[in-house]
C-alpha positions in Angstrom: 36.7 14.2 -47.1 36.7 14.3 -50.9 39.9 16.2 -51.0 41.4 13.4 -48.6 40.3 10.8 -51.0 41.7 12.6 -54.1 44.9 13.1 -52.0 45.2 9.4 -51.1 44.7 8.4 -54.7 47.2 10.6 -56.1 49.7 9.7 -53.4 48.8 5.9 -54.3 49.5 6.5 -58.1 52.6 8.2 -57.4 53.9 5.3 -55.5 53.0 2.8 -58.0 54.5 5.1 -60.6 57.8 5.4 -58.9 57.9 1.6 -58.2 57.0 0.8 -61.9 59.9 3.3 -62.9 62.3 2.1 -60.5 61.9 -1.7 -61.2 61.8 -1.4 -64.9 64.4 -1.6 -67.7 63.9 1.2 -70.3 64.0 1.0 -73.9 66.7 3.4 -74.1 69.0 1.7 -71.9 68.3 3.2 -68.5 67.7 0.9 -65.7 67.3 2.5 -62.1 67.3 -1.0 -60.2 70.4 -2.3 -62.4 72.4 1.0 -60.9 71.9 -0.5 -57.4 72.5 -4.2 -58.6 75.8 -3.1 -60.2 77.6 -2.4 -57.0 80.0 -4.9 -55.5 79.8 -7.3 -54.1 77.8 -8.8 -56.9 77.2 -12.0 -58.6 77.7 -12.8 -62.4 74.3 -13.0 -63.9 75.6 -14.4 -67.4 75.4 -18.0 -68.1 79.1 -18.7 -67.7 79.0 -22.2 -66.9 78.4 -23.1 -70.6 81.9 -21.5 -71.5 85.0 -23.4 -71.8 87.7 -23.2 -69.0 90.8 -21.5 -69.5 93.4 -24.1 -70.6 96.7 -22.4 -70.4 99.3 -22.4 -67.7 100.1 -24.4 -64.8 97.9 -27.2 -63.4 99.5 -26.9 -59.9 100.0 -23.7 -57.9 102.7 -21.9 -59.2 106.0 -21.3 -57.3 108.2 -18.5 -57.9 109.1 -14.9 -56.7 107.6 -11.5 -57.4 108.9 -8.1 -57.2 106.2 -6.1 -55.6 106.4 -6.8 -51.8 110.1 -5.9 -51.3 111.0 -3.8 -54.2 107.7 -1.9 -55.1 108.6 0.5 -58.0 112.3 0.5 -57.5 113.2 -2.1 -60.2 115.5 -2.6 -62.9 116.7 -5.4 -65.2 120.0 -6.2 -63.2 118.2 -6.3 -59.7 115.5 -8.8 -61.5 118.5 -10.9 -62.9 120.2 -10.9 -59.4 117.1 -12.2 -57.9 116.9 -14.9 -60.7 120.5 -15.9 -59.9 119.7 -15.9 -56.0 116.9 -18.2 -56.6 119.0 -20.7 -58.3 122.1 -20.2 -55.9 120.3 -20.8 -52.8 118.4 -23.8 -53.9 115.0 -22.3 -54.3 115.1 -23.3 -58.0 115.9 -27.1 -57.1 113.1 -26.9 -54.6 110.5 -25.9 -57.1 110.5 -22.1 -57.4 110.7 -21.3 -61.1 108.9 -18.0 -61.9 110.5 -14.6 -61.8 107.4 -12.3 -62.0 108.0 -8.5 -62.6 105.2 -6.7 -61.0 104.4 -3.1 -61.9 106.9 -0.4 -63.1 108.6 -2.5 -65.6 107.0 -0.7 -68.4 107.8 2.8 -70.0 105.1 5.6 -69.6 104.7 5.2 -73.3 103.8 2.8 -75.9 106.0 2.3 -79.0 105.4 3.7 -82.5 103.4 0.5 -83.0 101.3 0.8 -80.0 102.9 -1.9 -78.2 104.1 -1.8 -74.5 107.7 -1.6 -73.8 110.1 -1.9 -70.9 111.1 1.3 -69.3 113.8 2.7 -71.5 116.3 3.5 -68.8 115.5 0.7 -66.1 115.1 -2.0 -68.8 117.5 -0.8 -71.5 117.9 -4.4 -73.0 114.2 -4.8 -73.6 111.8 -7.4 -72.1 112.5 -10.0 -74.8 116.1 -10.0 -74.0 115.5 -10.1 -70.1 113.1 -13.1 -70.7 115.9 -14.9 -72.6 118.4 -14.3 -69.7 115.9 -15.6 -67.1 115.3 -18.7 -69.2 118.8 -19.1 -69.5 119.0 -19.5 -65.8 116.4 -22.3 -66.1 113.5 -19.9 -64.9 110.3 -18.5 -66.4 109.4 -14.7 -66.7 106.1 -13.1 -65.6 104.8 -9.8 -66.4 102.1 -7.5 -65.0 99.6 -5.0 -66.0 96.3 -3.8 -65.2 92.6 -4.4 -66.3 92.2 -0.7 -66.3 93.3 2.5 -68.2 96.5 2.7 -66.3 98.4 0.3 -63.9 98.4 1.0 -60.1 101.4 3.0 -60.5 99.8 4.9 -63.3 101.7 3.5 -66.2 100.1 2.2 -69.3 97.7 -0.8 -68.9 95.7 -3.2 -71.1 92.0 -2.6 -70.9 91.0 -2.2 -74.7 94.3 -3.4 -75.6 94.0 -6.9 -74.7 95.0 -8.6 -78.1 98.1 -6.7 -79.0 99.3 -6.8 -75.4 99.0 -10.5 -75.1 100.6 -10.9 -78.4 103.4 -8.7 -77.1 103.9 -11.0 -73.9 103.9 -14.0 -75.9 106.5 -12.9 -78.3 108.9 -11.9 -75.2 108.3 -15.5 -73.8 106.4 -14.7 -70.9 104.9 -17.6 -69.1 102.9 -16.1 -66.3 100.7 -13.0 -66.4 99.1 -11.0 -63.5 96.3 -8.7 -64.5 95.5 -6.0 -61.8 92.3 -4.0 -61.2 93.5 -0.6 -60.6 92.0 2.4 -62.6 89.3 -0.1 -63.8 86.3 0.9 -65.9 83.2 -1.2 -65.9 81.3 -2.1 -69.0 77.9 -0.3 -69.1 74.6 -2.1 -69.1 73.4 0.4 -71.4 72.7 -0.1 -75.1 71.1 2.2 -77.5 68.0 1.4 -79.7 69.3 -0.3 -82.9 67.4 1.1 -86.2 68.9 -1.7 -88.4 72.3 -3.4 -89.2 74.1 -3.2 -92.8 76.2 -6.0 -93.9 78.6 -5.7 -96.8 82.1 -6.5 -98.2 84.9 -4.0 -97.6 84.8 -1.4 -100.3 81.2 -2.4 -101.4 77.8 -0.8 -100.8 75.6 -2.3 -98.1 74.4 -5.7 -99.7 72.3 -7.1 -96.8 69.9 -5.2 -94.5 68.8 -6.5 -91.3 65.5 -4.8 -90.0 63.9 -4.8 -86.9 61.1 -7.0 -88.9 63.4 -9.7 -89.7 64.5 -10.3 -86.2 63.4 -13.2 -83.7 63.4 -11.8 -80.3 63.9 -13.4 -76.8 63.1 -11.9 -73.3 61.9 -8.4 -73.2 63.5 -7.6 -76.5 61.3 -6.2 -79.1 60.6 -4.1 -82.2 59.3 -0.5 -81.3 58.2 2.5 -83.0 60.9 5.5 -82.9 59.6 8.6 -84.3 63.3 10.3 -84.4 64.8 7.7 -86.6 64.4 7.7 -90.4 62.7 4.3 -90.6 60.6 5.2 -87.5 61.6 1.6 -86.3 64.0 0.1 -83.7 65.0 -2.9 -81.8 64.8 -1.9 -78.2 65.4 -3.8 -74.6 68.8 -5.3 -75.5 70.2 -3.7 -72.6 70.9 -5.1 -69.1 70.3 -8.4 -69.8 66.7 -7.8 -70.7 66.5 -9.7 -74.2 68.2 -10.8 -77.4 67.5 -10.2 -81.0 68.6 -12.9 -83.4 69.0 -12.9 -87.3 69.6 -15.7 -89.8 72.0 -14.5 -92.6 72.8 -16.6 -95.7 76.3 -15.8 -97.2 77.7 -17.2 -100.4 81.4 -16.9 -99.4 83.2 -16.9 -96.1 85.2 -14.2 -94.8 85.5 -10.7 -93.2 82.5 -8.5 -93.7 81.6 -4.9 -92.4 78.9 -4.8 -89.9 77.3 -1.2 -89.6 75.1 -0.6 -87.0 72.5 2.1 -87.3 71.3 3.3 -83.9 69.5 6.0 -82.2 72.1 8.0 -79.9 71.8 7.7 -76.4 72.8 10.6 -74.1 75.5 9.2 -72.1 78.8 10.4 -70.7 80.3 6.9 -70.9 80.5 4.3 -73.6 77.7 1.9 -74.0 77.8 -1.5 -75.0 76.7 -4.4 -77.4 77.7 -8.0 -77.9 77.3 -9.5 -81.4 77.5 -13.1 -81.3 78.3 -14.5 -84.6 77.6 -18.6 -84.7 79.0 -18.6 -81.2 81.9 -16.2 -81.6 81.7 -13.1 -79.4 82.2 -9.7 -81.1 82.2 -6.7 -78.9 81.2 -2.9 -79.9 81.4 0.0 -77.6 79.4 3.0 -78.6 80.8 6.3 -78.1 79.7 9.0 -75.2 77.2 11.2 -76.9 75.6 14.6 -76.2 72.9 13.6 -79.1 73.0 16.6 -81.2 71.3 14.6 -83.9 69.2 11.6 -83.2 70.8 8.9 -85.2 74.1 7.5 -85.9 76.3 4.4 -87.0 79.1 2.5 -85.6 81.2 -0.1 -87.7 83.0 -3.2 -86.8 84.3 -6.3 -88.9 82.9 -9.7 -88.2 83.8 -13.2 -90.0 81.0 -14.8 -91.6 80.8 -18.5 -92.9 79.5 -19.5 -96.3 75.8 -20.7 -95.8 73.7 -19.9 -92.8 74.9 -17.7 -90.1 73.1 -16.9 -86.7 73.6 -13.2 -85.5 72.7 -12.3 -82.1 72.7 -9.0 -80.6 72.6 -8.4 -76.6 74.0 -6.7 -73.7 74.3 -9.2 -71.0 75.8 -6.9 -68.3 73.6 -6.4 -65.3 76.0 -6.4 -62.5 79.4 -5.3 -62.2 80.5 -9.0 -61.9 79.2 -9.6 -65.3 81.6 -6.8 -66.5 84.4 -8.2 -64.9 83.8 -11.6 -66.0 83.7 -10.4 -69.7 86.9 -8.4 -69.5 89.0 -10.9 -67.7 87.9 -13.7 -69.9 88.7 -11.5 -72.9 92.1 -11.1 -71.7 92.4 -15.0 -71.1 91.2 -15.7 -74.6 93.8 -13.3 -75.9 96.5 -14.9 -74.0 95.5 -18.4 -75.2 95.5 -17.3 -78.8 98.6 -15.4 -78.6 100.8 -18.1 -77.1 99.5 -20.7 -79.8 99.8 -18.0 -82.7 103.5 -17.1 -81.4 104.4 -20.8 -81.5 103.1 -21.2 -84.9 104.9 -18.2 -86.1 108.4 -18.8 -84.5 108.4 -22.7 -84.7 109.2 -22.5 -81.0 107.6 -25.1 -78.5 104.3 -23.3 -77.2 104.7 -21.6 -73.8 101.2 -21.5 -72.1 100.8 -18.5 -70.0 99.7 -19.0 -66.4 97.1 -16.1 -66.0 96.5 -14.6 -62.7 93.2 -12.6 -62.2 94.0 -10.1 -59.6 90.5 -8.6 -59.2 90.9 -8.6 -55.3 88.1 -10.6 -54.6 85.6 -7.7 -55.5 83.3 -9.6 -57.7 83.5 -13.1 -56.3 86.0 -14.4 -58.9 86.2 -17.9 -57.2 82.9 -18.6 -58.8 83.6 -17.7 -62.4 87.5 -17.5 -62.5 88.1 -21.1 -63.9 86.5 -19.8 -67.2 88.6 -16.8 -67.5 92.1 -17.8 -66.0 94.2 -20.1 -63.8 94.1 -18.3 -60.5 92.2 -15.5 -58.8 93.0 -13.3 -55.8 90.5 -13.7 -53.1 91.3 -10.4 -51.3 93.1 -7.1 -51.3 96.8 -7.0 -50.9 98.6 -8.8 -48.2 100.8 -7.0 -45.7 103.8 -8.3 -43.6 101.7 -8.2 -40.5 100.0 -10.9 -38.5 96.5 -9.8 -38.6 96.7 -9.3 -42.4 97.7 -13.1 -42.7 95.1 -14.2 -40.4 92.5 -12.0 -42.1 93.3 -13.4 -45.4 93.5 -16.9 -44.4 89.9 -16.8 -42.5 88.5 -15.4 -45.9 90.2 -18.0 -48.3 89.8 -21.0 -46.3 86.2 -21.0 -46.9 86.6 -21.3 -50.5 87.9 -24.8 -50.8 85.3 -26.1 -53.0 86.4 -23.4 -55.8 89.8 -24.8 -56.7 90.5 -27.7 -59.1 93.7 -28.6 -61.2 94.7 -25.3 -63.3 92.2 -23.0 -61.4 93.3 -21.9 -58.0 92.4 -19.6 -55.0 95.2 -17.1 -54.7 95.4 -15.4 -51.3 98.4 -13.5 -52.6 102.1 -13.3 -52.3 104.0 -14.8 -49.5 105.4 -12.3 -46.9 107.6 -14.9 -45.3 110.7 -13.2 -44.3 109.3 -9.7 -44.5 108.4 -7.2 -41.8 108.6 -8.0 -38.0 106.9 -11.7 -38.4 108.4 -14.1 -35.8 109.5 -17.4 -36.8 106.4 -19.0 -35.6 104.4 -16.6 -37.7 106.4 -17.1 -40.8 106.2 -20.9 -40.4 102.4 -20.9 -39.8 102.0 -18.3 -42.9 103.9 -20.8 -45.2 102.1 -23.9 -43.8 98.7 -22.4 -44.3 99.4 -21.3 -47.8 100.5 -25.1 -48.5 97.4 -26.3 -47.1 95.1 -24.2 -48.9 96.8 -25.0 -52.2 97.8 -21.5 -52.7 100.4 -20.2 -55.1 103.8 -20.1 -53.4 105.2 -16.5 -54.7 108.0 -15.3 -52.5 108.0 -11.6 -51.8 111.0 -11.3 -49.8 114.6 -10.1 -51.0 116.0 -13.6 -52.2 119.6 -12.0 -52.3 119.6 -11.8 -48.3 118.9 -15.5 -48.1 122.7 -15.8 -49.1 123.9 -13.7 -46.2 124.3 -16.8 -43.7 122.4 -14.9 -40.9 120.4 -16.9 -38.5 117.1 -15.5 -39.6 118.0 -16.1 -43.5 118.8 -19.7 -42.8 115.7 -20.1 -40.9 113.4 -18.3 -43.6 115.1 -20.6 -46.3 114.6 -23.6 -44.3 110.9 -22.8 -44.0 110.2 -21.9 -47.7 112.1 -25.1 -48.9 110.2 -27.5 -46.7 110.0 -30.4 -49.1 107.1 -32.2 -46.9 104.9 -29.1 -47.3 105.8 -28.4 -50.8 104.7 -31.7 -51.8 101.4 -31.0 -50.1 101.0 -27.6 -51.9 101.8 -29.1 -55.3 99.5 -32.3 -54.8 97.9 -32.9 -58.3 94.6 -33.3 -56.7 94.6 -29.6 -55.9 91.8 -29.8 -53.3 92.5 -27.2 -50.6 92.1 -27.9 -46.9 88.8 -27.6 -45.3 88.6 -26.2 -41.9 87.0 -29.1 -40.1 86.6 -27.7 -36.7 87.8 -24.7 -34.2 88.5 -25.6 -30.7 89.1 -22.5 -28.8 91.9 -20.5 -30.7 93.0 -23.6 -32.6 91.6 -24.4 -36.2 91.6 -27.9 -37.3 92.3 -28.1 -41.1 92.2 -31.4 -43.3 93.3 -31.8 -46.9 92.9 -34.9 -49.1 95.9 -35.8 -51.3 96.1 -37.7 -54.5 97.5 -40.9 -52.9 95.0 -41.2 -50.1 96.7 -39.6 -47.5 95.5 -36.6 -45.3 97.3 -33.5 -44.4 96.2 -32.4 -41.0 97.1 -29.0 -39.4 96.6 -27.3 -36.0 96.7 -23.7 -36.3 96.9 -21.6 -33.0 95.7 -18.2 -33.7 95.8 -17.3 -30.0 98.2 -15.6 -27.8 99.2 -18.7 -25.6 100.4 -22.2 -26.2 97.4 -24.8 -26.3 97.3 -28.5 -25.8 95.0 -30.6 -28.1 94.0 -34.1 -28.4 92.6 -35.0 -31.8 90.9 -38.5 -32.8 91.7 -39.5 -36.3 88.4 -41.6 -36.5 86.3 -38.1 -36.6 88.0 -37.6 -40.0 85.5 -40.4 -41.2 82.7 -37.8 -40.8 84.0 -35.4 -43.5 82.7 -36.5 -46.7 85.2 -34.0 -48.2 88.1 -36.3 -47.3 86.6 -39.4 -48.9 87.6 -41.7 -46.1 86.0 -45.2 -45.5 87.9 -46.6 -42.6 90.6 -45.4 -40.2 92.7 -47.6 -38.1 96.2 -47.0 -36.5 97.8 -44.7 -39.0 101.3 -43.6 -39.9 101.5 -40.1 -38.8 104.6 -37.8 -39.9 105.2 -34.3 -38.4 105.9 -32.3 -41.6 108.4 -29.8 -39.7 110.3 -32.2 -37.3 109.9 -35.3 -39.6 109.2 -37.2 -36.6 107.1 -40.5 -37.5 104.8 -42.3 -35.3 101.9 -44.9 -35.4 98.5 -44.0 -33.6 94.7 -43.5 -34.2 95.0 -40.2 -31.8 97.3 -37.0 -32.2 98.3 -35.3 -28.8 100.4 -32.3 -29.2 100.9 -28.6 -28.0 100.8 -25.7 -30.4 102.8 -22.4 -29.7 101.1 -19.0 -30.1 100.7 -18.0 -33.7 102.1 -21.3 -34.8 101.0 -24.6 -36.4 101.5 -28.3 -36.1 101.1 -30.1 -39.3 101.0 -33.7 -40.2 100.6 -36.2 -43.0 98.3 -39.0 -42.2 99.3 -42.4 -44.3 98.0 -46.0 -44.2 94.6 -45.0 -43.4 
């Protein structure tokens, strides 16, 4: 009996010990629970709402063409220019399509002698700046691509860790669109080593200010601890995984750049660990190298800007989830793009060209929640395919995100596949209509040169993508995507409020057979999102046939995999 009691007590102690270990954040940066929290889909735990929105780029969804869907890695400067010429010659440019976006494989496999990206030396021999000028000469805008990773999706040089120099390069080339992919991505670690103390000095001078653990003000779980392995026997702990902050007040007599030397206890890690240094609201980032910890202590240096008088310096690692990491990294590039476009304008004397910034994070870490703080538009899903099931799947995922969009901040269900694959004319029409209803970017992915061949299919595709009625809906300045207000059998009913008080109303038949539908416009009053106070006999315009009639009811039939879409006026 005594043995059984002892066994139960030991088991209870073991269970309590395990849960205490599992749910705790360790002083040395380890956090077992955080490892589970990190995996997507995850939410941002950082207080991003206090951050400013991304200000550059287009306020309405962009319209243009991208090389990826039809050309993949088989691109060169002549092909790109011919696509631009086709955009002009077919009337696409007059319809509003302006961007020529060069996706992966434009770049050389090596950076130049100054560490800058450069175009492929064989396929883009004139250089990207010259190509940009030629695209501009057509009245169009150049867009470029890299990845938020160590390499792009096609294993070419990417921009993670090179955000500032690459943003400056793109701005100097005249780029006005930038897509930042997610291949070969490396997340920021939530771990931070124990900080022994901070030294601050002018370049070339000895340490003049020493910030010790005793001088810090602590927030959260951050605190001063005893560390026997360190020379001073003291350290600042629990800065990791959003656990806490340490803050210092520093008085400086002269504004300028200062060397910031971090003395720390090595943390055995195969990956870089991380720390944010907030100086008067400006974020500086440092990455501690991987370490096998042969010796217990080390130092790491960076340069910070201090102002004359009192400075507030806050140390923390806010990364708890992978979404936190994505937010920090994508916002870092957004800030670099904003700064670069402004700096290049000041340097060159040319008008500033704001860069529309596309966060191509595949919807992995819910970018629709935080994307407005980092960029202009964010992918809601993985890549589209020229197949009906792909279009419907992306639509069903994206249509629910209607509350996330606003002018300059747009849900991106990926490029258009209109004209590609074996999609029927009805499916192409539905695809284009749905993207317009969702206030999505209209980035063509087909071969624009084929639209000039005069074939029946090419003429039909060109007619679809230049539909003025739907383009006006897509480009509406309110940028309020359609809400799915009902589903009746295989038919979805979508309603989108427009800036002049009109309503765009779409009936989308996902089924395999033709369907009849009758819709009473009075039911729109029940949708607060539409902000309608009264409905009488309205003017109704079919946006494909251009038929206009007046009624308080719509009775129509919708073919399989097709749409009927109307603009409701005089409500």
